[in-house]
Structures are given as structure tokens and as C-alpha cells.
C-alpha positions in Angstrom: 26.1 -21.3 -21.4 28.8 -20.5 -24.1 30.2 -17.0 -24.2 32.4 -16.3 -27.2 35.2 -13.9 -26.2 36.5 -11.5 -28.9 40.1 -11.9 -30.1 42.7 -9.2 -29.8 41.8 -6.0 -31.8 38.3 -7.3 -32.3 36.7 -5.8 -29.2 33.7 -3.3 -29.5 33.8 -0.4 -27.2 30.9 2.0 -26.5 31.0 5.5 -27.8 29.6 8.7 -26.0 26.5 8.3 -28.3 25.8 4.7 -27.1 27.0 3.0 -30.2 29.7 0.4 -30.4 32.8 0.7 -32.6 35.6 -1.7 -33.2 38.5 -1.2 -30.8 41.6 -1.4 -33.1 45.1 -1.8 -31.7 47.2 1.3 -31.4 50.5 -0.5 -31.0 52.1 -3.1 -33.3 55.2 -5.1 -32.2 57.0 -7.7 -34.4 60.2 -9.6 -33.7 62.6 -11.6 -35.9 65.9 -13.2 -35.0 68.7 -13.4 -37.3 71.7 -15.2 -35.9 72.9 -13.2 -32.9 70.8 -10.1 -33.6 67.1 -9.8 -32.7 65.1 -7.1 -34.7 62.1 -5.6 -33.0 59.8 -3.3 -35.0 57.5 -0.9 -33.1 54.7 1.0 -34.8 51.9 3.3 -33.6 51.5 4.7 -30.2 53.6 3.8 -27.1 51.9 5.1 -24.0 50.7 4.2 -20.5 48.2 1.8 -21.7 50.6 -0.4 -23.7 54.2 0.3 -22.9 54.2 -2.8 -20.7 53.9 -4.9 -23.8 57.1 -3.4 -25.2 58.8 -3.9 -21.7 57.7 -7.5 -21.6 58.9 -8.2 -25.1 62.3 -6.6 -24.5 62.7 -8.3 -21.1 62.0 -11.7 -22.7 64.5 -11.0 -25.4 67.1 -10.0 -22.9 66.5 -13.3 -21.1 66.9 -15.2 -24.4 70.1 -15.8 -26.4 70.4 -12.8 -28.7 73.2 -10.5 -27.4 72.3 -7.6 -29.7 68.7 -6.2 -29.9 67.9 -3.6 -32.6 64.6 -1.7 -32.0 63.2 0.0 -35.1 61.2 3.0 -34.0 60.7 4.6 -37.4 56.9 4.0 -37.5 56.2 5.3 -33.9 53.6 8.1 -33.9 53.3 8.8 -30.2 56.0 8.0 -27.5 55.4 8.6 -23.8 57.5 8.4 -20.8 56.6 4.8 -20.2 58.1 3.9 -23.6 61.3 5.7 -22.5 61.3 3.5 -19.3 61.0 0.3 -21.3 64.0 1.2 -23.5 66.2 2.3 -20.6 65.3 -0.8 -18.7 66.0 -3.1 -21.6 69.3 -1.3 -22.2 70.5 -1.8 -18.6 69.5 -5.4 -18.6 71.3 -6.1 -21.9 74.5 -4.3 -21.1 74.5 -6.1 -17.6 74.7 -9.3 -19.6 77.3 -8.1 -22.1 74.8 -7.3 -24.8 73.8 -4.1 -26.5 70.5 -2.3 -27.5 70.5 -0.2 -30.6 67.8 2.1 -31.7 67.1 2.1 -35.4 65.8 5.2 -37.2 63.7 6.6 -34.2 60.9 8.8 -35.3 61.1 12.4 -34.6 58.8 12.1 -31.6 60.9 9.3 -30.1 64.0 11.3 -30.6 62.4 14.4 -29.1 61.2 12.6 -25.9 64.5 10.7 -25.4 66.4 14.0 -25.9 64.2 16.0 -23.5 64.5 13.3 -20.8 68.2 13.3 -21.3 68.3 9.6 -22.2 69.1 9.8 -25.9 72.9 10.0 -25.4 72.8 6.7 -23.6 71.7 4.8 -26.8 73.5 3.7 -29.8 71.3 5.2 -32.7 71.4 4.1 -36.3 69.8 6.5 -38.7 70.7 4.9 -42.1 68.5 2.4 -43.8 68.9 -1.3 -43.0 68.9 -1.9 -46.8 72.1 0.1 -47.4 74.7 -0.7 -44.8 78.0 1.2 -44.9 80.0 -1.6 -46.4 77.5 -2.0 -49.3 76.3 -5.5 -48.5 72.6 -6.2 -48.9 70.7 -6.8 -45.7 67.2 -7.8 -45.4 65.0 -5.4 -43.7 62.8 -6.4 -40.8 59.2 -6.4 -41.9 56.5 -5.2 -39.7 54.4 -8.4 -39.2 51.0 -8.5 -37.7 50.1 -5.0 -38.9 46.6 -4.5 -40.4 
């Protein structure tokens, strides 16, 4: 008896009409390490069903060697309370180890949720493009890998 299990993003879920449709991922995470800085890109929806993935990724990075984590939130389309919890937790863990967490270009929905919850002021926020730093040097942007 051989049962082939579908890969991530390849599941088929039933619709109300009884048909099956592909279940596409709603959250994309990518991570690159550049010396002492880890860049995390988040795209799509961060909600109750998947915020634990962001939490786990950030917790693993905190346990690693990178003292600075930059989280690019520019392509987030929905951001729930569990996303806020993931960022707050990672920030506490990093600062407890002498590191820092920076939010890069948070999408308007992310900024709004963090502002309403009173947590925005606790974060360092960079709104300028990674391609044009203040000192004029060229910096590679962090590509969003794994996005289909």
C-alpha cells in the first residue's frame, strides 16, 4: 500500500460545491544571512493559521549567531494579532541577548496593527529602500525566495 502525500502548497481542498481546488500558500517566508545581519522577508497573510511559522523562524534565528535581524514586511497583505505577538517575542529574545530586531518598510496594514496595539514604538522601523542607504553605498536587496 503506497500512498503519495502531496507537497507543501500542493494540497487539494474541498469546496462547498464538492469540487477540489488547489490549496495555495498564503504566507511566504525567506531568509538570507549577510555577515552579522539576517534578512527575513515576509509576504502574504500573517494570521492565526500561520503566524507560528514566523515565530519559529524568528526564534531559530535568535538562537543562531546573527545579532541583528531585519524583517521586511513590505509585501504583507494581512497582519493579525498573532503576527504582532511573533514580532514582540522575537524582539524581546534578541534584545535579551544583546541583539536587535528592525522592521523594514512595514506595509500599511502592519503599521496600523502595530500602532493600534501600542507596540509600534517599541520597534526600530526603516522606511527607506535597502537599495539606497543614507551613505549612498549600494546594498543588495533581500529577494523573496520561494514565492510562486
